[in-house]
C-alpha positions in Angstrom: 186.4 9.4 95.9 186.1 7.7 92.5 186.4 4.3 94.1 183.3 4.9 96.3 181.2 5.8 93.3 182.5 3.1 90.9 182.6 0.2 93.3 179.8 0.9 95.7 177.1 2.8 93.8 174.3 1.2 95.7 175.7 2.4 99.0 176.0 5.9 97.6 172.3 6.1 97.1 171.7 5.7 100.8 174.4 8.2 101.8 174.0 11.9 102.5 176.8 14.1 101.2 178.3 14.1 104.7 178.2 10.3 104.9 179.7 10.0 101.4 182.5 12.4 102.4 183.1 10.4 105.6 183.4 7.1 103.8 185.7 8.5 101.2 187.7 10.3 103.9 187.4 13.7 102.2 185.5 16.9 102.9 181.9 17.6 101.8 183.2 20.3 99.5 185.5 17.7 97.8 182.5 15.5 97.1 180.6 18.4 95.5 183.6 19.4 93.4 184.0 15.8 92.3 180.4 15.6 91.1 180.7 18.9 89.2 184.0 17.8 87.6 182.1 14.9 86.1 179.5 17.3 84.7 176.8 16.9 87.3 175.1 19.8 89.1 175.9 18.3 92.5 175.6 15.3 94.7 171.8 14.8 94.3 172.2 15.0 90.5 174.8 12.2 90.4 172.7 10.1 92.8 169.7 10.5 90.5 171.7 9.2 87.5 173.1 6.3 89.6 169.6 5.3 90.7 168.4 5.3 87.1 171.2 2.9 86.2 170.8 0.6 89.1 167.0 0.2 89.3 166.0 -3.3 88.2 162.7 -3.4 86.2 159.9 -5.2 88.0 159.4 -8.8 86.9 156.2 -8.2 85.1 157.6 -5.2 83.1 160.0 -6.4 80.4 160.7 -2.9 78.9 158.0 -3.4 76.3 155.7 -0.5 75.6 152.0 -0.9 75.0 151.6 -1.7 71.3 148.6 -1.9 69.0 147.1 -5.4 69.2 147.9 -5.8 72.9 145.1 -7.6 74.8 143.3 -5.8 77.7 145.2 -8.1 80.0 148.6 -7.2 78.4 147.8 -3.4 78.6 146.8 -3.8 82.2 150.0 -5.6 83.1 152.3 -3.2 81.3 150.6 0.0 82.6 150.6 -1.2 86.2 154.2 -2.5 86.1 155.3 0.8 84.5 153.6 2.7 87.4 155.1 0.5 90.1 158.6 0.8 88.5 158.3 4.6 88.4 157.4 4.8 92.1 160.3 2.5 93.0 162.7 4.6 91.0 161.4 7.7 92.7 161.8 6.2 96.1 165.4 5.3 95.2 166.3 8.8 94.1 164.3 11.0 96.5 166.4 12.5 99.2 164.9 12.2 102.7 166.8 15.2 104.0 165.5 17.3 101.0 162.0 16.1 101.9 162.5 17.2 105.5 163.8 20.6 104.4 160.8 21.1 102.1 158.3 20.1 104.8 160.0 22.6 107.2 159.7 25.4 104.6 156.0 24.7 103.9 155.2 24.2 107.6 156.7 27.5 108.7 155.5 29.6 105.8 153.0 32.4 106.4 151.6 31.7 103.0 152.2 28.9 100.4 151.4 29.2 96.7 151.2 25.9 94.9 151.8 26.3 91.2 151.9 24.3 88.0 150.4 24.5 84.5 149.0 22.0 81.9 148.8 18.4 83.1 150.5 19.4 86.4 147.4 21.4 87.2 145.6 18.4 88.6 148.4 17.7 91.1 148.5 21.4 92.1 144.9 21.1 93.1 145.6 17.8 94.9 148.4 19.4 96.9 146.2 22.3 97.8 143.4 20.0 99.0 145.9 18.2 101.3 147.8 21.2 102.7 144.9 23.5 103.5 143.4 20.7 105.7 146.5 21.0 107.9 145.6 24.6 108.7 148.2 26.1 106.3 147.5 29.3 104.5 147.8 27.9 101.0 146.6 29.0 97.5 146.6 26.9 94.3 147.3 28.8 91.2 147.6 27.4 87.6 147.0 30.6 85.8 150.4 31.8 84.5 149.8 35.5 85.1 148.2 35.1 88.5 151.1 32.9 89.6 153.5 35.7 89.1 151.3 38.4 90.5 150.8 36.4 93.8 154.5 35.5 93.9 155.5 39.1 93.7 153.5 39.8 96.9 155.3 37.2 99.0 157.9 38.1 101.5 160.7 36.2 103.3 158.1 34.3 105.3 156.3 33.0 102.1 156.9 29.9 100.0 156.2 28.5 96.6 155.7 24.8 95.8 156.1 24.2 92.0 155.1 20.9 90.4 156.5 20.4 86.9 157.5 17.1 85.2 159.9 18.5 82.6 161.1 21.4 84.6 161.4 23.4 81.4 157.9 25.0 81.2 158.4 28.8 81.1 155.6 29.8 83.5 156.8 28.1 86.8 160.4 29.1 86.0 159.5 32.7 85.8 157.2 32.6 88.8 159.9 31.0 91.0 162.3 33.7 89.9 159.8 36.4 90.9 159.3 34.6 94.3 163.0 34.4 95.0 163.4 38.1 94.2 160.7 38.7 96.8 162.7 36.8 99.3 160.4 33.7 99.4 161.5 30.1 99.7 161.0 27.8 96.7 160.4 24.0 96.6 160.2 22.1 93.3 158.9 18.7 92.4 160.4 17.6 89.1 162.0 14.8 87.2 164.8 16.9 85.8 167.5 18.0 88.3 169.3 20.0 85.6 166.2 21.9 84.5 165.7 25.7 84.6 163.1 25.3 87.3 165.5 23.3 89.5 168.0 26.2 89.2 165.4 28.5 90.9 164.7 26.1 93.8 165.9 26.1 97.3 164.9 22.5 97.6 164.4 20.0 94.7 162.4 16.8 95.2 163.1 14.5 92.3 160.8 12.0 90.6 161.6 9.5 88.0 159.5 8.7 85.0 160.0 7.3 81.5 157.5 8.5 79.0 156.1 6.1 76.4 154.8 6.4 72.9 151.2 5.8 74.0 151.5 8.0 77.1 153.4 11.1 76.3 152.3 12.7 79.5 152.6 9.5 81.5 150.2 9.0 84.4 153.2 7.4 86.2 155.0 10.8 86.5 151.9 12.3 88.1 151.6 9.3 90.5 155.2 10.0 91.6 154.4 13.6 92.2 151.3 12.8 94.2 153.3 10.4 96.3 155.8 13.1 97.2 152.9 15.4 98.1 151.5 12.7 100.3 154.9 12.4 102.1 155.1 16.2 102.6 151.5 16.2 103.9 152.4 13.5 106.4 155.6 15.1 107.6 153.9 18.5 108.0 151.0 16.9 109.9 153.4 15.3 112.3 155.2 18.6 112.9 152.0 20.6 113.5 149.7 17.9 114.9 147.8 20.2 117.2 147.1 22.7 114.3 146.1 19.9 112.0 143.7 18.4 114.4 142.1 21.7 115.1 141.6 22.3 111.4 140.3 18.8 110.7 137.7 19.2 113.5 136.4 22.5 111.9 136.3 20.9 108.5 134.4 17.8 109.8 131.9 20.0 111.6 130.8 21.7 108.4 131.2 18.8 106.0 128.8 16.8 108.3 126.1 19.2 107.4 126.4 18.3 103.7 125.6 14.7 104.2 122.1 13.5 103.5 120.7 11.5 106.4 
């Protein structure tokens, strides 16, 4: 087991837990126990850490942060390279099977509540704007009290999608706990697999982002979150193509009336 992780870390990133177990010739339970013995929450947690170690910075990003005195061209290069690197790291660590499970949960839910507070609020609205176009019964909620109130009314056929970079903000953690007590499914987009919010999730979709001195709430982290939402949107549209097309036609019919001829 240890040989696989030490000598073939790049391959591990592409393996599911079942594939890792098969290559190591052990059971899936042994893989999970191995990860936890090393101090990780599970297989996805250790893959996340491996990805962070293996990702090679893009050529135009040297690890330098934006500093006072940088020219506009230097700022442009550093910011764009940082964003590109974040998306690449997220792609390395994001689990395709977890994404599939999350899309199934949202696609089949009778009602979806999308939650997030602070700077995550913009991505909450973005997720809402995408998902309702697919014909889903979805609500965006960034008010901490209303989140919990709506979550308490969900049942086993409901779902909550939480977006939080740190995973440590109290409001989404408490809301997900309420949703789980109500029997609803929970999906979380976060950069922290060991966070309190991840502990409340049925499915965790990981992003990667390094904050910088000039960008404490880095735009890069929000770009990674938006990319995951885009992937969820696409998967759900494929699953419910007929429903999505019907919803899009209704939307186009009324939006057309808003255009000035």
